[in-house]
Backbone of each chain as ProteinMPNN parsed JSONL, in Angstrom:
{"seq_chain_A": "MIDVLYFAWVRERIGVPRERLETTAATVADLIEELRNREERYALAFSDLSALRVAVDQDLAEFDAPLDGVREVAFFPPMTGG", "coords_chain_A": {"N_chain_A": [[62.803, 128.651, -41.552], [59.995, 129.731, -39.897], [57.429, 130.532, -38.548], [55.332, 132.205, -35.905], [53.203, 133.103, -34.218], [51.136, 135.118, -32.078], [48.697, 135.734, -29.52], [46.601, 137.252, -27.464], [47.196, 138.17, -24.458], [49.858, 138.176, -25.078], [50.289, 138.441, -26.948], [50.08, 141.384, -27.124], [52.249, 142.235, -25.987], [54.204, 141.869, -27.68], [53.01, 143.002, -29.49], [52.243, 142.386, -32.376], [50.579, 140.153, -34.191], [52.136, 137.761, -35.279], [54.776, 136.674, -36.851], [57.363, 135.882, -39.138], [60.208, 134.099, -38.942], [64.127, 133.359, -38.484], [65.297, 131.41, -38.156], [67.691, 129.587, -35.889], [67.288, 127.882, -33.764], [66.609, 124.436, -31.458], [64.619, 123.441, -29.856], [61.527, 124.476, -28.509], [61.816, 125.486, -26.222], [64.68, 127.244, -27.004], [64.28, 129.201, -28.665], [62.424, 130.18, -27.57], [64.652, 131.091, -25.329], [66.115, 132.705, -27.441], [64.094, 135.014, -28.815], [64.239, 136.073, -26.2], [66.696, 137.173, -25.869], [66.977, 138.821, -27.518], [65.135, 141.112, -27.868], [63.21, 143.942, -25.905], [61.447, 143.689, -25.227], [60.411, 141.407, -25.965], [61.728, 140.061, -23.835], [59.918, 140.957, -21.563], [57.326, 139.346, -22.504], [57.609, 137.066, -22.111], [58.987, 136.506, -19.425], [57.652, 134.961, -17.213], [57.299, 131.911, -17.858], [55.299, 130.051, -16.414], [53.006, 131.118, -16.866], [52.821, 130.908, -19.823], [51.27, 128.793, -22.369], [52.313, 126.435, -25.127], [51.978, 125.974, -28.306], [52.931, 123.442, -31.164], [52.147, 123.568, -34.535], [49.785, 123.392, -34.25], [49.102, 121.943, -32.497], [48.891, 121.563, -28.802], [52.092, 121.609, -26.993], [54.64, 120.81, -25.045], [57.513, 123.187, -23.51], [59.735, 121.756, -24.011], [59.417, 120.193, -26.641], [60.41, 119.912, -29.831], [62.28, 121.934, -32.442], [62.276, 120.779, -35.336], [61.498, 120.49, -38.276], [59.449, 121.957, -37.936], [56.654, 123.54, -38.357], [54.851, 125.988, -37.554], [55.216, 127.717, -34.336], [52.805, 128.846, -31.492], [52.134, 130.91, -29.133], [51.087, 131.449, -26.302], [48.187, 132.629, -23.531], [47.463, 130.206, -20.921], [44.322, 129.034, -21.434], [41.292, 130.12, -22.494], [38.212, 129.65, -22.578], [35.167, 128.666, -23.692]], "CA_chain_A": [[61.993, 129.566, -41.836], [58.904, 129.581, -38.826], [55.672, 131.499, -38.03], [55.584, 132.114, -35.454], [51.824, 133.387, -33.618], [50.74, 135.004, -30.754], [47.374, 135.574, -29.054], [45.917, 137.546, -26.214], [48.144, 139.482, -24.028], [51.034, 137.51, -25.437], [50.405, 139.577, -29.233], [49.843, 142.514, -27.407], [53.662, 142.461, -25.316], [54.733, 141.672, -28.29], [52.937, 144.212, -30.816], [52.671, 142.088, -33.867], [50.034, 138.539, -33.878], [52.713, 136.611, -36.342], [55.822, 137.214, -37.723], [58.273, 134.56, -39.912], [61.584, 134.423, -37.817], [64.982, 132.486, -39.485], [65.624, 131.048, -36.724], [68.496, 128.156, -35.66], [66.775, 126.796, -32.539], [66.022, 123.501, -31.015], [63.604, 124.107, -29.042], [60.64, 125.86, -28.691], [62.557, 126.503, -25.012], [66.154, 127.455, -27.209], [63.464, 129.44, -29.429], [62.441, 131.331, -26.401], [65.561, 131.907, -25.014], [66.486, 133.507, -28.791], [63.368, 135.878, -28.835], [64.394, 136.729, -24.617], [67.526, 138.481, -25.938], [66.454, 139.358, -28.79], [64.406, 142.857, -27.127], [63.06, 143.904, -24.219], [58.799, 143.427, -25.085], [60.081, 139.81, -26.494], [62.005, 139.8, -22.727], [58.601, 141.063, -21.232], [56.442, 139.266, -22.706], [58.44, 135.944, -21.632], [58.924, 136.316, -18.454], [57.132, 133.417, -16.47], [56.537, 130.727, -18.712], [54.06, 129.476, -16.36], [51.412, 132.182, -17.31], [52.377, 130.685, -21.233], [51.585, 128.139, -23.258], [52.673, 126.772, -26.428], [51.327, 124.729, -28.964], [53.673, 123.704, -32.201], [52.143, 123.098, -35.835], [49.238, 124.151, -34.089], [48.719, 120.801, -31.365], [49.483, 121.846, -27.318], [53.122, 120.995, -27.144], [55.758, 121.057, -23.995], [58.501, 123.44, -24.181], [61.153, 121.071, -24.387], [59.287, 120.539, -27.841], [61.354, 120.097, -30.985], [61.395, 122.085, -34.063], [62.441, 120.215, -36.583], [60.117, 120.557, -39.852], [57.771, 122.729, -37.38], [56.361, 125.554, -39.246], [54.587, 127.026, -36.926], [54.902, 128.172, -33.215], [52.446, 130.004, -31.517], [52.179, 131.192, -27.92], [49.44, 132.035, -25.444], [48.185, 132.169, -22.56], [45.966, 129.582, -20.228], [42.774, 128.92, -22.752], [39.567, 129.945, -21.298], [37.15, 128.73, -23.857], [33.522, 128.195, -22.703]], "C_chain_A": [[60.937, 128.777, -40.817], [58.102, 130.838, -38.814], [55.71, 130.915, -37.317], [54.194, 133.105, -35.206], [51.856, 134.047, -32.212], [49.33, 135.403, -30.454], [47.955, 135.922, -28.132], [46.807, 138.237, -26.27], [49.548, 139.029, -24.301], [50.813, 138.838, -26.229], [50.67, 140.877, -28.406], [50.916, 143.15, -26.611], [54.208, 142.106, -26.245], [54.789, 142.655, -29.465], [53.082, 143.274, -31.706], [51.942, 141.066, -33.34], [51.246, 137.876, -34.516], [53.759, 137.323, -36.701], [56.735, 136.033, -38.282], [59.447, 134.871, -39.457], [62.306, 133.001, -38.741], [65.567, 132.894, -37.706], [66.72, 129.356, -36.675], [68.154, 127.132, -34.315], [65.82, 125.697, -32.775], [65.153, 123.107, -31.065], [62.57, 124.576, -29.029], [61.534, 126.091, -27.149], [63.958, 127.542, -26.016], [65.258, 128.972, -27.857], [63.122, 131.067, -28.759], [63.398, 132.376, -25.743], [66.295, 133.363, -26.434], [66.073, 134.773, -28.935], [63.554, 136.637, -27.711], [65.745, 137.975, -25.89], [67.451, 138.907, -27.206], [65.817, 141.175, -28.82], [63.666, 142.645, -26.316], [62.128, 143.599, -24.638], [59.528, 141.591, -24.953], [60.557, 139.278, -24.439], [60.659, 139.146, -21.849], [57.505, 139.619, -21.625], [56.699, 136.946, -22.379], [58.646, 135.275, -20.279], [59.045, 135.427, -17.21], [56.491, 132.872, -17.926], [55.424, 129.923, -17.793], [52.668, 129.581, -16.437], [51.724, 131.902, -18.988], [52.14, 129.03, -21.245], [51.592, 127.77, -24.917], [52.231, 125.444, -28.117], [52.335, 124.587, -30.789], [52.542, 122.629, -33.804], [50.779, 122.643, -35.662], [47.772, 122.469, -33.079], [49.359, 121.237, -29.689], [50.939, 121.09, -27.339], [53.759, 121.687, -24.94], [56.934, 122.324, -24.113], [60.03, 122.711, -24.619], [61.093, 120.455, -26.352], [60.294, 120.922, -29.401], [61.036, 120.478, -32.022], [62.45, 121.885, -34.842], [61.617, 119.668, -37.605], [59.341, 121.02, -38.973], [57.375, 123.998, -38.314], [55.629, 126.608, -38.674], [54.356, 126.448, -35.023], [54.093, 129.044, -32.882], [52.056, 129.917, -29.55], [50.982, 132.009, -27.346], [49.126, 132.036, -24.667], [46.948, 131.741, -21.697], [44.591, 130.737, -20.674], [41.753, 129.402, -22.115], [38.303, 130.483, -22.104], [35.739, 128.472, -22.472], [32.197, 129.387, -22.561]], "O_chain_A": [[60.891, 127.547, -40.782], [58.417, 131.986, -39.128], [55.932, 129.704, -37.29], [54.076, 133.969, -36.075], [52.529, 133.565, -31.3], [48.669, 135.366, -31.492], [49.057, 135.578, -27.704], [47.325, 138.823, -27.221], [50.433, 139.596, -23.659], [51.184, 139.989, -26.001], [51.522, 141.599, -28.923], [50.836, 144.36, -26.399], [55.309, 141.773, -25.806], [55.732, 143.058, -30.146], [54.268, 143.164, -32.017], [52.238, 140.74, -32.19], [51.308, 136.882, -33.793], [53.689, 138.541, -36.865], [56.691, 135.066, -37.522], [59.782, 136.049, -39.576], [61.737, 132.092, -39.345], [65.902, 133.717, -36.854], [66.477, 128.319, -37.293], [68.614, 126.032, -34.007], [64.86, 125.611, -33.541], [64.662, 122.467, -31.995], [62.575, 125.495, -29.848], [61.953, 127.248, -27.104], [64.119, 128.674, -25.561], [65.749, 129.992, -27.373], [63.321, 132.245, -29.056], [63.323, 133.593, -25.575], [66.747, 134.494, -26.257], [66.868, 135.694, -29.124], [63.2, 137.813, -27.795], [65.583, 139.074, -26.419], [68.426, 139.487, -27.684], [66.061, 142.094, -29.602], [63.333, 141.54, -25.889], [61.869, 142.617, -23.942], [59.217, 140.772, -24.088], [59.923, 138.415, -23.832], [60.32, 138.004, -21.539], [57.006, 139.013, -20.677], [55.947, 135.981, -22.508], [58.559, 134.084, -19.978], [60.001, 135.197, -16.47], [55.616, 133.259, -18.701], [54.665, 129.164, -18.394], [51.687, 128.858, -16.263], [50.983, 132.574, -19.706], [52.615, 128.213, -20.455], [51.091, 128.478, -25.791], [52.402, 124.279, -28.475], [52.37, 125.582, -31.513], [52.364, 121.417, -33.919], [50.311, 121.797, -36.423], [46.572, 122.195, -33.059], [50.582, 121.114, -29.621], [50.92, 119.92, -27.721], [53.383, 122.517, -24.113], [57.305, 122.314, -25.287], [60.998, 123.07, -25.29], [62.045, 120.316, -27.12], [60.699, 122.012, -29.805], [60.108, 120.046, -32.706], [63.39, 122.661, -35.014], [61.165, 118.525, -37.678], [58.225, 120.51, -39.073], [57.865, 125.049, -38.726], [55.641, 127.785, -39.034], [53.771, 125.479, -34.538], [54.144, 130.104, -33.505], [51.777, 128.885, -28.939], [50.242, 132.878, -27.805], [49.711, 131.07, -24.177], [45.877, 132.338, -21.59], [44.151, 131.88, -20.546], [41.421, 128.907, -21.038], [37.694, 131.553, -22.105], [35.534, 128.268, -21.276], [31.17, 129.097, -21.946]]}, "seq_chain_B": "MDVRVQAEPFKAGAEVEAFTAGASGAGAVVSFTGIVRDDSGRMAEMLIEHYPGMTERALQKIATEAKARWSLADVLVIHRFGALFPGEQIMMVATAARHRKDAFEAAEYLMDYLKSRAPFWKQERGPDGESWVDAKDADEEALDRW", "coords_chain_B": {"N_chain_B": [[28.764, 113.986, -35.851], [29.432, 117.447, -35.683], [31.16, 120.16, -35.971], [30.862, 123.894, -35.275], [32.616, 126.349, -35.948], [32.445, 130.135, -35.783], [30.944, 133.77, -35.554], [28.624, 134.562, -36.062], [25.448, 134.771, -34.564], [24.072, 131.683, -32.884], [21.009, 130.472, -33.391], [20.931, 128.713, -29.349], [18.397, 126.806, -28.934], [16.746, 126.73, -31.759], [18.972, 124.719, -32.579], [19.383, 122.437, -31.228], [16.755, 121.697, -31.675], [16.99, 120.5, -34.033], [19.2, 118.639, -34.536], [18.283, 116.822, -32.838], [16.66, 116.049, -33.981], [17.981, 114.453, -36.551], [19.917, 113.166, -34.571], [18.862, 110.202, -35.215], [17.486, 107.053, -32.963], [18.372, 107.463, -30.902], [17.841, 108.098, -27.252], [18.289, 109.459, -25.696], [18.909, 113.491, -25.223], [21.402, 115.856, -24.201], [21.972, 119.408, -24.062], [24.294, 121.579, -23.125], [23.986, 125.687, -22.603], [26.208, 128.293, -23.078], [26.279, 131.503, -21.463], [27.252, 135.021, -21.778], [28.144, 136.212, -19.406], [27.888, 139.013, -16.892], [29.022, 139.875, -14.788], [30.537, 141.965, -13.009], [28.856, 143.79, -13.394], [28.92, 146.125, -15.151], [30.237, 145.389, -17.554], [30.277, 146.174, -21.257], [30.885, 145.01, -23.188], [32.476, 141.498, -24.804], [35.297, 140.284, -25.863], [36.114, 137.301, -27.766], [38.864, 136.136, -28.739], [40.744, 134.013, -30.944], [42.427, 131.463, -31.951], [43.03, 130.727, -35.366], [41.876, 127.332, -37.099], [43.583, 125.746, -36.063], [41.564, 125.907, -33.594], [39.183, 124.802, -34.633], [40.27, 122.565, -35.057], [41.037, 121.459, -32.904], [38.963, 121.535, -31.713], [37.367, 119.591, -32.624], [39.171, 117.227, -32.218], [38.412, 116.825, -29.496], [35.913, 116.071, -29.501], [35.655, 113.622, -30.855], [37.403, 112.391, -28.963], [35.404, 112.546, -27.333], [33.208, 111.055, -28.421], [34.86, 108.849, -28.479], [35.382, 107.286, -26.025], [32.153, 107.913, -24.624], [29.518, 105.679, -25.657], [27.65, 107.507, -27.973], [25.555, 108.815, -29.865], [25.505, 111.162, -32.052], [27.412, 114.477, -31.767], [27.878, 117.619, -30.914], [29.001, 121.275, -31.208], [29.32, 124.021, -30.695], [30.907, 127.276, -31.623], [31.296, 130.605, -30.683], [32.567, 133.84, -31.818], [35.007, 137.092, -31.337], [33.126, 140.099, -31.23], [30.686, 140.17, -28.444], [27.974, 140.524, -26.494], [26.624, 140.934, -22.385], [24.556, 138.54, -22.056], [23.971, 137.688, -24.018], [24.432, 134.003, -26.361], [26.852, 132.929, -25.957], [28.586, 129.475, -27.013], [28.036, 126.243, -27.578], [26.968, 122.733, -26.662], [26.05, 119.515, -27.476], [24.546, 116.186, -26.862], [24.062, 113.191, -28.422], [22.553, 110.071, -26.784], [22.133, 106.131, -26.334], [21.125, 106.147, -24.001], [20.695, 107.959, -21.572], [22.928, 108.152, -18.997], [25.882, 108.377, -21.411], [24.965, 110.265, -22.779], [25.095, 112.858, -21.308], [27.507, 112.891, -19.311], [29.117, 112.314, -21.643], [28.838, 115.261, -21.909], [29.587, 116.657, -20.066], [32.123, 116.089, -20.521], [33.189, 117.652, -22.167], [32.635, 120.754, -22.305], [34.744, 120.593, -20.294], [37.244, 119.978, -21.072], [37.116, 121.267, -23.483], [37.125, 124.198, -22.061], [39.586, 124.691, -21.358], [41.428, 123.715, -23.156], [40.956, 124.071, -25.75], [41.856, 126.851, -27.818], [40.8, 129.797, -27.158], [40.52, 132.989, -26.334], [39.528, 134.97, -23.447], [38.182, 138.28, -23.116], [37.561, 141.266, -21.199], [35.491, 144.41, -21.834], [35.085, 147.427, -20.801], [34.256, 150.749, -19.125], [35.599, 151.326, -17.679], [37.767, 149.88, -18.365], [40.297, 147.436, -20.913], [40.293, 144.165, -19.828], [41.97, 140.34, -19.475], [40.08, 137.955, -19.694], [41.305, 135.76, -16.327], [42.975, 132.337, -16.847], [41.338, 129.658, -14.423], [42.272, 127.751, -11.993], [40.441, 125.74, -10.758], [39.335, 125.1, -12.957], [41.537, 123.591, -14.372], [42.347, 121.4, -13.123], [39.693, 120.224, -13.295], [39.911, 118.376, -15.441], [41.438, 116.324, -14.177], [39.824, 114.591, -13.195], [38.726, 112.963, -15.345]], "CA_chain_B": [[29.614, 114.993, -35.27], [28.95, 119.204, -36.296], [31.977, 121.31, -34.834], [31.428, 124.993, -35.987], [33.802, 127.879, -34.783], [31.783, 131.089, -35.754], [31.789, 135.02, -35.638], [27.608, 134.573, -35.911], [25.399, 134.665, -32.948], [23.515, 130.772, -33.069], [19.984, 130.305, -31.707], [20.464, 127.278, -28.883], [16.994, 125.95, -29.404], [16.398, 125.224, -33.584], [19.725, 124.487, -32.363], [18.661, 121.082, -30.431], [15.871, 120.927, -32.496], [17.59, 120.159, -35.525], [19.939, 118.106, -33.61], [17.463, 115.778, -31.758], [15.491, 115.726, -35.258], [18.994, 114.344, -37.168], [20.066, 111.763, -34.445], [18.064, 109.398, -35.181], [17.496, 105.979, -32.36], [19.212, 108.351, -29.623], [17.007, 107.789, -26.617], [18.834, 110.673, -25.061], [19.65, 114.533, -25.522], [22.082, 116.909, -23.349], [22.706, 120.193, -23.989], [25.037, 122.512, -22.32], [24.217, 126.675, -23.899], [26.978, 129.257, -22.454], [25.682, 132.961, -21.854], [28.429, 136.051, -21.893], [27.911, 136.214, -17.73], [28.168, 140.025, -16.518], [29.467, 139.915, -12.889], [30.612, 143.249, -12.561], [27.839, 144.842, -13.409], [29.72, 146.794, -15.491], [30.621, 145.627, -19.075], [30.145, 146.575, -22.27], [31.02, 143.42, -24.435], [33.428, 140.73, -24.06], [35.85, 140.123, -26.734], [36.753, 136.545, -27.834], [39.813, 135.487, -29.484], [41.021, 132.269, -31.124], [43.273, 130.66, -33.079], [41.784, 129.954, -36.438], [42.45, 126.583, -37.753], [43.735, 125.545, -33.696], [41.03, 125.804, -32.793], [38.379, 123.441, -35.304], [41.404, 120.954, -34.946], [41.062, 120.916, -30.866], [37.039, 120.555, -31.035], [37.1, 117.926, -33.644], [40.028, 116.443, -31.38], [37.547, 116.595, -28.512], [34.878, 115.537, -29.397], [36.49, 113.116, -31.464], [37.467, 111.96, -28.016], [34.338, 112.138, -26.765], [32.509, 109.501, -29.445], [35.402, 106.776, -28.497], [34.913, 106.776, -24.76], [31.395, 107.297, -24.721], [28.153, 105.621, -27.198], [27.153, 108.636, -28.764], [24.832, 108.68, -31.554], [25.85, 112.326, -32.335], [27.796, 115.556, -30.751], [27.754, 119.041, -31.97], [29.662, 121.713, -30.432], [29.229, 125.491, -31.438], [31.686, 128.142, -30.159], [31.537, 132.025, -30.926], [34.062, 134.415, -31.411], [34.729, 138.358, -31.397], [32.886, 141.057, -29.712], [29.928, 139.835, -28.36], [27.14, 141.458, -25.457], [26.161, 140.027, -21.999], [23.472, 137.564, -22.392], [24.045, 136.794, -25.871], [24.944, 133.019, -26.488], [28.403, 132.411, -26.389], [28.672, 128.294, -26.789], [26.452, 125.119, -26.758], [27.26, 121.242, -26.693], [25.156, 119.49, -27.521], [25.263, 115.34, -27.345], [22.94, 112.004, -28.33], [22.322, 108.521, -27.476], [20.64, 105.683, -26.282], [20.74, 106.261, -22.053], [21.085, 109.448, -20.339], [24.504, 109.011, -18.222], [26.708, 108.802, -21.733], [24.769, 111.897, -23.109], [25.26, 113.858, -19.857], [29.002, 111.913, -19.228], [30.007, 113.173, -22.757], [28.41, 116.706, -22.745], [30.516, 117.675, -19.609], [33.26, 116.042, -20.819], [33.147, 118.137, -23.421], [32.525, 121.217, -21.632], [35.905, 120.341, -19.518], [38.131, 119.772, -21.679], [36.514, 123.136, -24.416], [36.993, 125.018, -21.784], [40.75, 125.1, -21.389], [42.026, 122.718, -24.748], [40.701, 124.868, -27.092], [42.27, 128.186, -27.582], [39.567, 130.206, -27.223], [40.051, 133.824, -24.835], [37.946, 136.025, -23.856], [38.935, 140.097, -22.79], [36.513, 142.302, -20.654], [35.995, 145.678, -21.81], [34.112, 147.918, -20.036], [34.251, 152.138, -19.024], [37.359, 150.474, -16.445], [39.307, 149.5, -19.584], [39.998, 146.416, -21.732], [41.186, 142.827, -19.363], [42.341, 139.524, -20.073], [39.873, 137.269, -17.973], [42.509, 134.623, -16.266], [41.934, 130.909, -16.059], [41.011, 129.431, -13.432], [42.796, 126.616, -11.777], [39.715, 124.52, -10.855], [39.266, 124.841, -14.625], [42.492, 122.97, -14.63], [41.608, 120.558, -12.425], [38.69, 119.307, -13.475], [40.748, 117.688, -16.281], [41.36, 115.121, -13.611], [38.667, 112.993, -13.125], [38.557, 112.141, -16.633]], "C_chain_B": [[29.986, 116.138, -36.018], [30.292, 120.086, -35.288], [31.745, 122.155, -35.32], [31.961, 126.356, -35.351], [33.219, 128.981, -35.469], [31.855, 132.411, -35.041], [30.072, 135.312, -35.477], [27.031, 134.748, -34.851], [23.977, 133.129, -33.971], [21.826, 130.921, -32.335], [19.614, 128.742, -30.988], [19.606, 126.137, -29.017], [16.361, 125.736, -30.557], [18.128, 124.979, -33.562], [20.014, 122.418, -32.437], [17.736, 120.288, -30.563], [15.754, 120.109, -33.588], [18.624, 118.699, -35.288], [19.54, 116.648, -33.44], [16.92, 115.303, -33.242], [17.229, 114.505, -36.081], [19.891, 112.889, -35.833], [19.076, 110.527, -34.34], [18.273, 107.739, -34.543], [18.413, 106.391, -31.066], [17.78, 108.346, -28.387], [16.986, 108.819, -25.74], [19.368, 111.394, -25.269], [19.874, 115.639, -24.309], [22.55, 117.658, -24.53], [22.757, 120.944, -23.4], [24.867, 124.17, -23.229], [25.152, 127.856, -22.67], [26.36, 130.258, -22.748], [26.927, 133.359, -21.517], [27.663, 136.328, -20.113], [28.42, 138.075, -17.61], [28.468, 139.967, -14.869], [29.663, 140.976, -12.579], [29.735, 144.736, -12.566], [28.455, 145.557, -14.719], [30.721, 147.076, -17.46], [30.049, 145.355, -20.613], [29.786, 145.23, -23.222], [32.133, 143.132, -24.14], [34.522, 140.163, -25.143], [36.489, 138.342, -26.924], [38.107, 135.749, -29.029], [40.363, 134.45, -29.499], [41.864, 132.616, -31.871], [42.552, 130.145, -34.343], [42.255, 128.702, -36.513], [42.808, 125.683, -36.539], [43.07, 124.815, -33.686], [39.811, 124.697, -33.446], [39.335, 122.31, -34.995], [40.995, 120.667, -33.386], [39.995, 120.741, -30.367], [37.174, 119.792, -31.873], [37.706, 116.869, -33.014], [39.049, 115.685, -29.956], [36.589, 115.582, -28.109], [35.032, 113.714, -30.915], [36.651, 111.852, -30.202], [36.458, 110.976, -27.269], [33.676, 110.492, -27.37], [33.243, 107.833, -28.944], [35.415, 106.347, -27.012], [33.309, 106.688, -24.375], [30.221, 106.727, -25.731], [27.194, 106.273, -27.081], [26.457, 108.096, -30.14], [25.328, 109.847, -32.489], [26.556, 113.275, -31.085], [27.911, 117.186, -31.572], [28.061, 120.919, -30.706], [29.301, 123.313, -31.846], [30.079, 126.652, -30.973], [31.921, 129.649, -30.897], [32.865, 132.74, -31.311], [33.957, 135.702, -31.751], [34.087, 138.418, -30.629], [31.192, 140.469, -29.194], [29.205, 140.828, -26.712], [27.125, 140.313, -23.713], [24.675, 139.844, -22.091], [23.429, 137.083, -23.266], [24.701, 135.071, -25.432], [26.345, 133.209, -27.426], [28.587, 131.064, -27.104], [27.812, 127.822, -26.516], [27.967, 123.894, -27.338], [26.524, 120.522, -26.566], [25.561, 117.455, -27.517], [23.797, 114.256, -27.293], [23.936, 110.449, -27.972], [21.538, 108.023, -26.329], [19.974, 105.754, -24.917], [21.69, 107.706, -22.176], [22.286, 109.581, -20.116], [25.429, 108.821, -19.203], [26.269, 110.136, -22.087], [24.979, 112.634, -22.133], [26.548, 113.54, -19.879], [29.83, 113.187, -19.913], [29.951, 114.854, -22.689], [29.75, 117.222, -21.143], [31.791, 117.382, -19.296], [34.005, 117.239, -21.937], [33.334, 119.468, -22.858], [33.942, 121.487, -20.703], [37.064, 120.441, -20.333], [38.479, 120.882, -22.965], [37.609, 124.167, -23.635], [38.558, 125.58, -20.737], [41.704, 123.626, -22.014], [41.935, 123.926, -25.435], [41.129, 126.633, -27.344], [41.266, 128.778, -28.229], [40.274, 131.468, -25.951], [39.846, 135.147, -24.818], [38.87, 137.309, -22.757], [37.255, 140.417, -22.47], [36.325, 143.232, -20.981], [34.599, 146.257, -22.158], [34.233, 149.683, -20.404], [35.135, 151.253, -18.289], [38.638, 149.878, -17.812], [38.907, 148.433, -20.205], [41.134, 145.343, -20.516], [40.217, 141.878, -19.709], [41.649, 138.882, -18.512], [40.864, 135.862, -17.758], [41.249, 133.142, -16.001], [42.184, 130.551, -14.888], [42.176, 127.795, -12.761], [41.606, 125.45, -11.395], [39.555, 124.34, -12.892], [39.966, 123.385, -15.226], [42.426, 121.798, -14.132], [40.427, 119.762, -12.797], [38.69, 118.476, -14.423], [40.942, 116.354, -15.635], [40.687, 114.032, -13.332], [38.528, 112.276, -14.499], [39.844, 111.675, -16.951]], "O_chain_B": [[30.78, 116.002, -36.949], [30.195, 120.483, -34.127], [32.251, 121.999, -36.431], [31.602, 127.086, -34.427], [33.823, 128.75, -36.516], [32.597, 132.493, -34.062], [29.871, 136.298, -34.767], [27.781, 134.929, -33.891], [23.327, 133.285, -35.004], [21.518, 131.314, -31.21], [18.795, 127.903, -31.362], [19.88, 124.946, -29.16], [15.537, 124.828, -30.669], [18.628, 125.072, -34.683], [20.514, 121.599, -33.208], [17.513, 119.139, -30.181], [14.88, 119.34, -33.99], [18.564, 117.791, -36.118], [20.157, 115.628, -33.748], [16.821, 114.1, -33.482], [16.979, 113.378, -35.653], [20.353, 111.842, -36.287], [18.659, 110.07, -33.276], [18.996, 106.998, -35.209], [19.05, 105.581, -30.392], [16.681, 108.639, -28.858], [15.995, 109.146, -25.087], [20.505, 111.082, -25.622], [18.986, 116.169, -23.641], [23.146, 117.245, -25.525], [21.74, 121.406, -22.882], [25.399, 124.221, -24.338], [24.686, 128.125, -21.563], [25.836, 130.385, -23.855], [27.751, 132.568, -21.057], [26.484, 136.672, -20.029], [29.378, 138.383, -18.319], [27.61, 140.104, -13.997], [28.926, 141.311, -11.651], [29.796, 145.89, -12.141], [27.932, 144.845, -15.576], [31.296, 147.948, -18.111], [29.444, 144.335, -20.94], [28.774, 144.735, -23.717], [32.9, 143.844, -23.491], [34.311, 138.954, -25.059], [37.407, 138.089, -26.144], [37.936, 134.932, -29.934], [40.6, 133.804, -28.479], [42.104, 133.71, -32.384], [41.656, 129.3, -34.335], [43.33, 128.664, -35.915], [41.974, 124.836, -36.218], [43.213, 123.592, -33.724], [39.527, 123.743, -32.722], [38.941, 121.183, -34.696], [40.684, 119.561, -32.944], [39.689, 120.204, -29.303], [36.85, 118.752, -31.298], [37.205, 115.744, -33.036], [39.005, 114.518, -29.568], [36.404, 114.782, -27.191], [34.169, 113.149, -31.588], [36.211, 110.709, -30.329], [36.41, 109.812, -26.87], [33.694, 109.346, -26.923], [32.866, 106.662, -28.926], [35.456, 105.146, -26.746], [32.942, 105.631, -23.863], [30.017, 107.456, -26.702], [26.158, 106.052, -26.454], [26.75, 107.305, -31.036], [25.566, 109.558, -33.661], [26.421, 113.06, -29.88], [28.007, 117.485, -32.762], [27.397, 121.375, -29.776], [29.158, 123.473, -33.058], [29.898, 126.987, -29.802], [32.833, 129.709, -31.722], [33.995, 132.282, -31.137], [32.98, 135.943, -32.46], [33.946, 137.692, -29.646], [30.496, 140.481, -30.209], [29.88, 141.607, -26.039], [27.518, 139.147, -23.766], [23.807, 140.713, -22.177], [22.864, 136.004, -23.451], [25.33, 134.897, -24.388], [26.723, 133.433, -28.576], [28.852, 131.389, -28.262], [26.922, 128.174, -25.743], [29.059, 123.982, -27.9], [25.989, 120.557, -25.458], [26.63, 117.132, -28.035], [22.83, 114.354, -26.537], [24.992, 109.943, -28.351], [20.751, 108.623, -25.598], [18.792, 105.543, -24.643], [22.742, 108.167, -22.619], [22.963, 110.509, -20.558], [26.498, 108.951, -18.608], [26.97, 111.11, -21.812], [25.082, 113.689, -22.759], [26.988, 114.125, -20.868], [30.512, 114.147, -19.554], [30.763, 115.596, -23.242], [30.638, 118.055, -21.324], [32.508, 117.868, -18.422], [35.174, 117.434, -22.27], [34.555, 119.615, -22.809], [34.179, 122.662, -20.422], [37.896, 121.265, -19.954], [39.588, 121.254, -23.347], [38.557, 124.755, -24.155], [38.643, 126.418, -19.84], [42.402, 122.819, -21.401], [42.883, 124.688, -25.626], [40.403, 127.497, -26.852], [40.844, 128.56, -29.365], [40.533, 131.059, -24.819], [39.909, 136.072, -25.628], [39.813, 137.187, -21.975], [36.221, 140.084, -23.049], [37.249, 143.822, -20.421], [33.668, 146.039, -22.933], [34.297, 150.061, -21.574], [35.12, 150.123, -18.778], [39.84, 149.636, -17.928], [37.717, 148.134, -20.3], [42.33, 145.57, -20.33], [39.02, 141.873, -19.996], [41.954, 138.954, -17.322], [41.15, 135.077, -18.663], [40.123, 132.872, -15.584], [43.136, 131.004, -14.252], [42.654, 126.984, -13.554], [41.841, 124.288, -11.728], [39.734, 123.412, -13.682], [39.525, 122.517, -15.979], [42.461, 120.941, -15.015], [40.369, 118.57, -12.495], [37.713, 117.736, -14.543], [40.706, 115.326, -16.27], [40.98, 112.839, -13.264], [38.231, 111.086, -14.607], [40.019, 110.977, -17.95]]}, "name": "protein", "num_of_chains": 2, "seq": "MIDVLYFAWVRERIGVPRERLETTAATVADLIEELRNREERYALAFSDLSALRVAVDQDLAEFDAPLDGVREVAFFPPMTGGMDVRVQAEPFKAGAEVEAFTAGASGAGAVVSFTGIVRDDSGRMAEMLIEHYPGMTERALQKIATEAKARWSLADVLVIHRFGALFPGEQIMMVATAARHRKDAFEAAEYLMDYLKSRAPFWKQERGPDGESWVDAKDADEEALDRW"}
């Protein structure tokens, strides 16, 4: 089981701030592929990966990051702090 | 080192005063305060969303890196989240060092990293609706100089 979190417009497109998923995905990219095939709203949210950032266990990561032992994955647009 | 992520307002002036008093031996204190800006003149409020847990972690990491790169007596970072009105103070950084160069450079470094590596997202709200603020390429490019 893995907790998947969404922020900003990614959260709005998917419709929930977080969910707990059963997955066999080996990497973040595999997880995205799984979600895209699940429902249209995921396909929409993940249509352009260049507009997305990912954090794995609360650290910024790349899309090829492995999910072995990971508890939390978060998807969000580029950050706009400051 | 003090990193605070909060919904409540803060008073930058009082923070700088307390920070300066606590930074013994420092010969220079630099501070930056960010204010909610309304470029369109039609913004009712700005909503700041963040990622509780990762936000604190990311800011700690950035502040720790600054302390490792420059000779600093102390670092302060405050960033608010939630609904803010135009003109309100949204965030601040302060750095204390023996010499001004370290304090200035570290403050700029903190700001550059905080803008595109700390998980905050701004949304402008007004009579025209709600819109997420896009990240600027210039913010990402600003990291190259470090």
